[in-house]
Phi, psi and omega in degrees: 000135178305140180267126177259353177203146176269158179301318180297315180294318180301315180299320179294321178294309185298326177299328182279351179305322187292341179255007183267125183254118186244125174263119181253120181246127179167186184284121180273126186228140172259127176262123181247119178250130176246117183256140178194194179229152178249121180244343184203166175264144180294136177288343184274336183195156183283063178228154180285146173264117181266120173274112188286130177256319179200170178224150177226146171245127181229150177290133180233179182059222182297330178296328177289331174292316177301318181294321174297320180295313182295320183293341178259013172093357179284167179264110187256134175230108186253144178222143179174197183232148171227168178277173175269009181284181182296324179295326176295318178298316177297321180300306179304315178300319179297320177300315179298319179300326180269008177060036176259144182296141179246006183294335182267002182271110181265130180266130183238117183287345187269006181213151180281159169292131179292125178223129179254123179252125178244131176259120185245127176229128179054039177077004181243141177283127180271316182198154174229138172225141189246141170244118186196164169230106187268006176296155179304136179294162186291156176302327178295313178296319179297319179297322177294317180294317177301321178296321177292322178300312184296320179294326190274337189295334178290345181236039186228138178262328182207147182246137173244130169253111184256100189256113176254009178058043177256012171112350183275310184281117176242165179299318179295315179298318180293317181299315177299314183296314180293326180291319179295319181291323177297321179299329185257000178072029181261126177293147179238119180253131186241125166264107197270167164240137187306317186290350180248012185301329180289352178284327204272016183299134178090001174297155180284309178220139179236141187236066180285156169278178184304312182295318178299319180294319177298313182291317182292326181273343184075014180245124181284116185274106182238344182204183184296325179296313178292328175297314179298318179298316181295319180296318178295316182298315182290318181299319181292313181296319181280337183063031179271159178284329182209146177230124178246111180263120178272133192234027176060234183293347178268003175089221181224152178233121184255130177242125179240136178158163182281351185092349181256347182282156180281339181220130179271154172273126180250138174224122181252117186251118183287156181292150176245004181291130179274312179225144178245107179261325188199122179266005178303125177079002180299322177296329177294319180297315181301310182293323181296316181288319176305312182296313178301315182294317177298319177293338176267015174072029174282157169284169178297319180295319179292321181297316180294322179298315181293321178297325181294315177298319184293318181297324176300333176280313188288332179285350173274003178248155177261135179103179179283097194261156167235182178215159178263166177298325178299314178296319180295315178297321180295319178295320179293312181301316183289322179292323181289340178274344185292000000 
């Protein structure tokens, strides 16, 4: 496989992760996993009966980005909203257990904490149900989040906007944030939602998946030509410096340019995943590693290569997974020898 980063360069970038400060702005979600076995079909309806063996609570949404940053040695500062309900209390406690800052977590009594419950049997997801209020957060809550952002930017190397369309990220909030970051020369990485693509103009790097890129560009991505057209169209529309399209088993495609150039630089990175058990949170890992790498002065290609190796590790785990620097280095060493 062609090398997009050397082992020496990867090690140098990873060493700088520990001094890289990442501000993560986005929708805070609790991921609830119920694990069990299926031995029979219900006599009441044609559905499996899951015998529950155990349950786990994990940080999801933008909090999983923060967890990925922290697990790789970076300094994570996450901001968003939770409810004043019991799930909100559990969420804050989970952050504390993982030694993540809670100062940016705003408690809002008028809405529930977003929680996604997945029932897993024999390694397969049986069903998922969500408890949430995805309406736009109140002006008071928005002002509190913006105040935290302004306080934090003086101690931030890179900003991540992790948009799950649960009410936090608005066009106005993004516009304020991008303006503040540009004043300070801070790069902004966005994990997008299709319905908010018109918000993200001026971001440094945006990381849609293949379906999101196809929908947002209006181009059905079916081959290399349509992929290139979609990449060019989105980069031009967003005015971003880089666009990274994650393409599952087909790897990742990176487009670099200001959007004003006649030709973009394209880099297509094949997947390094050996087995795919669960893609939950893989996008969080990609944006987290991209941000850390950019904050550690990696090029876009180097950052994308590191994110690709990291994603290859987490999709081999079940649940909302993270990885350590040791796992990342091992994946890189193995991948570069392939």
